[in-house]
C-alpha positions in Angstrom: 109.0 162.7 92.8 112.4 161.6 91.5 115.3 163.9 92.4 116.1 164.6 88.7 112.5 165.7 88.1 112.5 167.8 91.2 115.8 169.5 90.1 114.5 170.0 86.6 111.4 171.8 87.8 113.3 173.9 90.3 115.9 175.0 87.7 113.1 175.8 85.2 111.5 178.0 87.8 114.8 179.9 88.6 116.8 179.9 85.4 113.9 180.0 82.9 115.1 180.9 79.4 118.6 181.8 80.7 120.7 183.5 83.4 120.8 187.0 81.8 123.3 188.4 84.3 125.8 185.5 83.7 125.3 185.8 80.0 126.1 189.5 80.1 129.1 189.3 82.6 130.8 185.9 82.3 132.9 185.3 79.2 132.0 181.9 77.5 134.3 179.1 78.6 135.3 180.7 81.9 136.0 178.1 84.6 135.7 178.6 88.3 135.7 177.0 91.7 132.7 177.4 94.1 133.0 176.8 97.8 130.0 176.4 100.0 130.6 177.2 103.6 128.4 176.9 106.7 127.6 180.2 108.4 125.8 178.8 111.5 126.1 175.7 113.6 124.0 172.8 112.3 123.5 169.4 110.8 123.6 169.0 107.1 121.3 167.1 104.7 120.4 167.2 101.0 123.7 166.3 99.4 122.2 164.1 96.6 119.7 166.8 95.4 122.4 169.6 95.6 124.8 167.4 93.6 122.1 166.6 91.0 121.5 170.4 90.7 125.1 171.1 89.9 125.3 168.2 87.5 122.1 169.3 85.7 123.8 172.6 84.9 127.3 171.1 84.1 127.6 167.4 83.5 131.4 167.6 83.9 131.4 169.5 87.2 133.9 168.1 89.8 132.3 167.9 93.3 134.1 167.3 96.6 132.2 167.0 99.8 134.3 167.8 102.9 131.7 166.7 105.5 129.1 164.0 105.8 125.3 164.3 106.3 124.2 164.1 109.9 127.4 165.4 111.3 127.3 168.3 113.9 129.2 171.2 112.3 130.5 174.6 113.4 130.2 177.9 111.5 133.0 178.4 109.0 133.1 174.7 108.0 133.8 174.1 104.3 131.0 171.9 103.0 131.5 171.5 99.3 134.0 172.5 96.6 132.6 172.5 93.0 134.8 173.1 90.0 133.4 173.6 86.5 132.0 176.1 84.0 131.5 179.4 85.8 128.2 180.3 84.2 126.8 176.8 85.0 127.9 177.1 88.7 126.1 180.4 88.9 123.0 178.9 87.4 123.0 176.1 89.9 123.9 178.3 92.9 120.6 179.4 94.3 118.7 176.2 93.6 121.4 174.0 95.2 121.6 176.3 98.2 117.8 176.4 98.6 117.7 172.6 98.8 120.7 172.4 101.1 119.5 175.2 103.4 115.9 173.8 103.6 116.9 170.2 104.3 119.7 171.1 106.6 117.3 173.2 108.6 115.1 170.2 109.1 118.1 168.1 110.1 119.3 170.7 112.6 115.9 171.2 114.2 115.4 167.5 114.5 118.8 167.2 116.2 117.7 169.7 118.8 114.6 167.7 119.6 116.6 164.4 119.7 119.1 166.0 122.0 116.3 167.3 124.2 115.1 163.7 124.9 118.5 162.1 125.1 118.8 159.6 127.9 115.1 158.6 127.7 113.6 155.7 125.7 111.4 158.1 123.7 112.0 158.6 120.0 111.2 161.7 118.0 108.9 161.1 115.0 108.2 163.3 111.9 104.7 163.7 110.3 103.2 164.2 106.9 103.3 168.0 107.3 106.0 168.3 104.7 106.7 170.6 101.7 104.8 169.2 98.7 107.3 167.3 96.4 110.0 167.2 99.1 108.6 164.6 101.5 111.2 161.9 101.0 114.0 164.4 101.1 112.6 166.0 104.3 112.1 162.6 105.9 115.7 161.7 105.0 116.7 165.0 106.7 114.8 164.0 109.8 116.8 160.8 109.9 120.1 162.7 109.5 119.1 164.8 112.5 118.5 161.7 114.7 114.8 161.4 114.3 112.6 158.5 113.3 110.4 158.4 110.3 106.6 158.0 110.7 104.6 156.8 107.7 105.5 158.1 104.3 102.0 158.6 103.1 98.4 157.4 103.3 99.4 154.0 101.7 102.0 152.4 104.0 100.4 152.6 107.5 96.9 152.8 108.9 96.5 155.9 111.1 93.0 156.2 112.5 92.1 159.7 113.5 88.9 161.1 114.9 87.3 161.7 111.5 87.9 158.1 110.5 86.5 156.8 113.8 83.4 159.0 113.3 82.8 157.5 109.9 83.4 154.0 111.1 81.1 154.2 114.1 83.7 154.6 116.8 87.4 153.9 117.6 86.9 150.2 118.3 84.9 149.7 115.0 87.6 151.6 113.1 90.4 149.5 114.5 88.6 146.2 113.8 87.8 147.2 110.3 91.3 148.3 109.5 92.9 145.2 111.0 90.6 143.0 108.9 91.1 144.9 105.6 94.9 145.5 106.0 96.2 142.9 108.5 99.8 143.3 107.4 100.1 147.0 107.7 101.2 148.9 110.8 98.3 150.5 112.6 98.1 153.5 114.9 94.9 154.7 116.5 94.4 158.2 117.8 92.5 158.5 121.1 91.3 161.6 122.9 90.6 160.3 126.3 90.9 157.2 128.5 87.5 155.8 127.3 88.7 155.8 123.7 92.1 154.3 124.9 90.3 151.4 126.5 88.1 150.9 123.4 91.1 150.9 121.0 93.1 148.5 123.2 90.1 146.1 123.4 89.9 146.2 119.6 93.6 145.2 119.3 95.3 148.5 118.4 99.1 148.0 118.6 100.0 151.7 119.0 98.0 154.5 120.5 98.3 158.2 119.5 97.6 160.2 122.6 96.4 163.4 121.1 96.7 166.6 123.2 97.0 164.8 126.5 98.7 166.9 129.2 101.6 165.5 131.1 99.5 164.1 133.9 97.2 162.5 131.4 100.1 161.0 129.5 101.4 159.4 132.7 98.1 157.9 133.5 97.6 156.7 129.9 101.1 155.1 129.8 100.5 153.3 133.1 97.1 152.1 131.9 98.4 150.7 128.6 101.4 149.0 130.2 103.0 146.6 127.7 99.8 146.1 125.7 100.6 148.7 123.0 103.1 151.4 122.1 102.3 155.0 123.0 102.8 158.2 121.0 102.3 161.8 122.2 101.3 164.5 119.7 99.9 168.0 119.6 101.6 171.3 120.6 105.0 169.8 121.2 107.8 172.4 121.6 111.5 172.2 122.4 110.6 173.6 125.9 108.0 170.9 126.5 109.4 167.8 124.8 111.7 166.6 127.6 108.8 166.6 130.1 106.6 164.7 127.7 109.4 162.1 127.2 109.6 161.8 131.0 106.0 160.5 131.1 107.3 157.2 129.5 105.7 157.5 126.0 107.5 155.5 123.3 107.2 158.2 120.6 106.6 161.9 120.3 105.5 163.2 116.9 106.5 166.7 116.0 105.0 168.4 112.9 107.3 171.4 113.4 110.3 169.4 112.3 109.2 169.8 108.7 106.6 172.6 108.7 108.5 175.1 110.8 112.2 174.4 110.5 114.3 177.6 109.8 116.7 177.3 106.9 120.3 176.7 107.8 122.6 179.6 106.7 125.1 178.6 104.0 127.0 180.7 101.5 128.6 180.1 98.1 131.7 182.0 97.0 132.9 181.7 93.4 136.5 182.3 92.3 137.7 182.3 88.7 140.4 179.8 87.6 143.3 181.1 85.7 
């Protein structure tokens, strides 16, 4: 979904037929300055969609960003100054903050996971467990937090999971069929045990998704694979466990929580009238 369409739908949901409180309390033509401030430590993301929200309500709004996306910031940091029509700023306020808080929450949680594996060769991956309509924005937020993007959707990478393997007649058959049909696409094959790992390797899988392997199992799998394929750990990853998983030598760790469980980052907007 294009940002403009997303913003239009979000504003229609919130503003509806008009902001009745602003209509009643803000004299027409009043101008104001809005300042968005960070209230908790974090990493910001979502500037483009927040900016589009303010501009959808006031095409002439003046916006000044005081920080950059991906930067580690402390509470009290001034993030954005917006100067324009007061009623328009109020109409945009909640929607713009919702986007910023959601996406910055994803970036902040991703940074925590990336920090937890710092010094290893393991990279943190996102998944498709995203908010409907926000996938590209949330994946951008993961990148701002220091993570690496996995596939965008069902169309840009072959990811063989247990249900696909069952329909194809096994892991090896699924890998061979996918490589024949889509030879130019990246391919990842989920394996649940060492027998499936051997089968997938024999079929030519370039990356193995080691699903719900414990740490001992991951070490054994990584040693068995050697340099024949990349390895990815998934399933039940937490901030407490991710460092130990990275220590097993896997190349990637995919974390669904980055996008399905990230808490919103606390931001506030204060409006002051211009005289």
